C-alpha positions in Angstrom: 136.3 -22.9 178.6 139.9 -23.5 179.4 139.1 -27.0 180.7 137.3 -27.8 177.4 140.2 -26.5 175.4 142.7 -28.6 177.4 140.5 -31.7 177.0 140.4 -31.2 173.2 144.1 -30.7 173.1 144.8 -33.9 175.1 142.5 -35.9 172.8 144.2 -34.6 169.7 147.7 -35.1 171.0 146.6 -38.6 172.3 145.5 -39.5 168.8 148.6 -38.1 167.1 151.0 -39.8 169.5 149.3 -43.2 169.0 149.3 -42.7 165.3 153.0 -41.8 165.2 154.0 -45.1 166.7 151.7 -47.2 164.5 148.7 -47.4 166.8 146.2 -46.2 164.2 143.3 -48.2 165.6 141.6 -48.0 168.9 142.8 -50.7 171.4 140.6 -53.8 171.7 137.8 -53.8 174.3 138.9 -54.6 177.8 137.5 -57.7 179.4 136.7 -57.0 183.1 135.1 -60.3 183.9 137.6 -62.3 186.1 136.2 -65.6 184.8 136.6 -64.6 181.1 139.8 -62.6 181.1 143.0 -64.2 179.8 145.2 -62.4 182.3 144.2 -61.7 185.9 142.4 -58.3 186.3 144.8 -57.4 189.1 147.8 -58.8 187.3 151.1 -57.0 186.8 151.0 -57.5 183.1 148.0 -55.1 182.9 149.9 -52.5 184.8 153.1 -52.8 182.7 151.5 -53.2 179.2 149.1 -50.3 179.7 151.8 -47.7 180.3 152.8 -46.6 176.8 156.0 -44.6 177.5 158.0 -47.4 179.1 156.5 -49.9 176.6 158.0 -47.8 173.8 161.4 -47.9 175.4 161.1 -51.6 176.2 159.7 -52.5 172.8 162.7 -50.9 171.1 165.1 -52.6 173.4 163.5 -56.0 172.8 163.8 -55.5 169.0 167.5 -54.8 169.4 168.0 -57.8 171.7 166.0 -60.2 169.5 168.1 -59.4 166.4 171.2 -60.7 168.2 170.1 -64.2 167.5 171.0 -64.8 163.8 168.2 -67.4 163.3 165.6 -65.1 164.6 167.0 -62.2 162.5 167.1 -64.4 159.4 163.4 -65.1 159.8 162.6 -61.4 160.0 164.9 -60.5 157.1 163.6 -63.2 154.8 159.9 -63.1 155.6 159.1 -59.7 157.0 158.3 -56.4 155.2 159.5 -54.3 158.2 161.4 -51.8 156.1 158.4 -51.2 153.7 155.7 -51.2 156.5 157.4 -50.7 159.9 154.3 -49.2 161.5 152.1 -52.0 160.3 154.3 -54.5 162.0 154.2 -52.5 165.2 150.4 -52.4 165.0 150.3 -56.2 164.7 152.5 -56.6 167.7 150.4 -54.1 169.7 147.2 -55.9 168.8 148.7 -59.2 170.0 149.8 -57.6 173.3 146.4 -55.9 173.6 144.3 -59.1 173.0 146.4 -61.3 175.3 146.7 -58.7 178.1 143.2 -57.2 178.1 141.1 -59.6 176.1 139.0 -62.6 176.9 140.4 -66.1 176.9 138.7 -66.7 173.5 140.3 -63.5 172.0 143.7 -64.3 173.4 143.7 -67.9 172.1 142.5 -66.7 168.7 145.4 -64.2 168.6 147.9 -66.8 169.6 146.6 -69.1 166.9 147.0 -66.4 164.3 150.6 -65.8 165.3 151.5 -69.5 165.2 149.8 -69.7 161.8 151.9 -66.9 160.4 155.0 -68.4 161.9 154.3 -71.7 160.3 155.7 -70.5 157.0 158.6 -68.6 158.4 161.4 -71.0 157.9 164.5 -71.2 155.8 168.3 -71.2 156.1 170.3 -68.6 158.1 173.6 -67.1 157.1 175.5 -69.9 159.0 173.9 -72.5 156.8 171.6 -73.8 159.7 167.9 -74.2 159.1 165.5 -72.1 161.2 161.8 -72.3 162.0 159.9 -69.4 163.7 157.7 -71.8 165.7 160.8 -73.6 167.0 160.3 -73.6 170.8 164.0 -72.7 171.2 163.7 -69.5 169.1 160.3 -68.7 170.7 162.0 -68.9 174.1 164.6 -66.3 173.0 162.0 -63.8 171.7 160.0 -64.3 174.8 162.9 -63.8 177.1 164.0 -60.6 175.2 160.6 -59.1 175.3 159.7 -60.0 178.9 163.1 -58.8 180.2 163.1 -55.4 178.3 159.4 -54.6 179.1 160.1 -55.3 182.8 163.4 -53.4 183.0 161.9 -50.4 181.1 158.9 -50.3 183.4 160.9 -50.5 186.5 163.0 -47.5 185.3 160.3 -45.3 183.8 156.9 -46.8 184.8 154.0 -44.9 186.5 154.2 -46.9 189.7 157.0 -48.7 191.6 157.1 -52.4 191.3 158.4 -54.6 194.1 160.6 -57.6 193.6 157.5 -59.8 194.2 155.6 -57.8 191.5 158.5 -58.4 189.1 158.5 -62.1 189.7 154.7 -62.2 189.3 155.0 -60.5 185.9 157.5 -63.1 184.7 155.1 -65.9 185.9 152.2 -64.2 184.1 154.1 -64.0 180.9 155.2 -67.7 181.4 151.5 -68.7 181.0 151.4 -66.9 177.6 154.7 -68.6 176.7 153.3 -72.0 177.4 150.3 -71.3 175.2 152.7 -70.3 172.4 154.4 -73.7 172.6 157.5 -73.0 174.7 158.9 -75.5 177.1 159.5 -74.6 180.7 159.6 -70.8 180.4 161.1 -68.8 183.2 158.8 -68.1 186.1 160.9 -65.6 188.1 163.3 -62.7 187.4 166.3 -64.9 188.4 165.2 -67.6 186.0 164.6 -65.1 183.2 168.1 -63.7 183.6 169.6 -67.2 183.6 167.7 -68.0 180.4 169.1 -65.0 178.7 172.6 -65.9 179.8 172.2 -69.4 178.4 171.7 -68.0 174.9 174.9 -65.9 174.9 177.0 -68.5 173.0 174.5 -68.4 170.2 174.3 -64.6 169.8 176.0 -62.3 167.3 175.1 -59.5 165.0 174.6 -60.8 161.5 174.7 -58.7 158.4 170.9 -58.6 158.4 171.0 -57.7 162.1 173.2 -54.7 161.4 170.8 -53.5 158.7 167.9 -53.8 161.0 169.8 -52.1 163.8 170.6 -49.1 161.6 167.0 -48.9 160.3 165.6 -48.7 163.8 168.2 -46.2 164.9 167.4 -43.9 162.0 163.7 -44.2 162.6 160.8 -43.8 160.2 159.0 -40.9 161.7 158.8 -37.5 159.9 159.2 -34.1 161.6 161.8 -32.8 164.0 159.7 -33.6 167.1 159.1 -37.2 166.1 162.6 -37.9 165.0 164.0 -36.3 168.2 161.7 -38.5 170.3 162.9 -41.6 168.4 166.5 -40.6 169.0 165.9 -40.3 172.7 163.9 -43.5 173.0 166.5 -45.5 171.1 169.3 -44.2 173.3 167.2 -44.9 176.4 166.7 -48.5 175.3 170.5 -48.8 174.9 171.0 -47.4 178.4 168.9 -50.3 179.8 171.1 -53.0 178.2 174.0 -54.9 179.7 177.5 -54.0 178.4 177.9 -57.3 176.7 174.6 -56.8 174.8 175.8 -53.4 173.6 179.1 -54.8 172.6 177.4 -57.5 170.4 175.1 -54.8 168.9 178.2 -52.7 168.0 176.9 -49.8 170.2 179.1 -47.8 172.4 178.5 -48.0 176.1 178.1 -44.4 177.5 177.3 -44.8 181.2 178.0 -41.1 182.1 175.9 -39.7 179.3 173.1 -42.2 180.2 173.1 -41.4 183.9 173.2 -37.6 183.6 171.3 -36.9 180.4 169.6 -39.8 178.6 167.8 -41.3 181.7 166.7 -38.0 183.2 165.5 -36.7 179.8 163.6 -39.9 179.2 161.9 -39.8 182.6 160.7 -36.2 181.8 159.6 -37.3 178.3 157.7 -40.3 179.8 155.8 -38.1 182.3 154.9 -35.7 179.5 153.7 -38.5 177.2 151.8 -40.0 180.1 149.9 -36.7 180.6 148.5 -37.1 177.1 148.2 -40.9 177.0 147.5 -42.0 180.6 147.5 -45.6 181.5 144.1 -47.2 181.8 142.9 -47.9 185.4 143.6 -51.4 186.7 142.3 -53.5 189.6 145.7 -52.8 191.3 144.9 -49.0 191.5 
């Protein structure tokens, strides 16, 4: 009886947690055919992307980092309804990650084509007077670098299993194959190359007025209820704790290394373990 009660509780909390972060639909079916799968069944991407807690931290971090490019942020501000439907935007991103990570090659390529089609009309003029285009390989490279970097660093800090340096390089290589299919040119294939790519963008980065609005919107959160808002507060600060001092400075966020080390990171580690109890990662071929 106690076991059945716990099982029902885990299912209900599992559903509520996914819904609170915009995952209102079941994840797409997993392809376990090595000949049909887009990503290798024993790939590192399946390990990282299947662990919800660090993906939440890394996902928030990648949003903050992406908004530092004024042309990327202009596209979001001028063409996105993120303030009216933030959870819907998260669901779209989650579906893209799900289909490319766990889907068949056909599902992944269809998802990639949908993203490129949506991006085709995302163009305009940024606040500096320069034109932007969402499918510009240069801007795609920035978004890719921000996402890959933050997903990796969040998992290495809070993930369910420890990744070796070789695993980390392999993850960057796996993500490079997706980047190529999205139209990027020579994406990074190692952690060192990824870090170098981010450094090359530094002269282009700043927090625009639209970026400041987006930053504050994400920091405030859209969740209702004390528990959800407290979780958002912790996850946002945890994402800040993973960033380099120069990134925080550009974001206009104070660097608090002592608080991060002795409160934010330990509290996030506990939170991730608790969340993982209710939303465990799916089994992978690496297990």
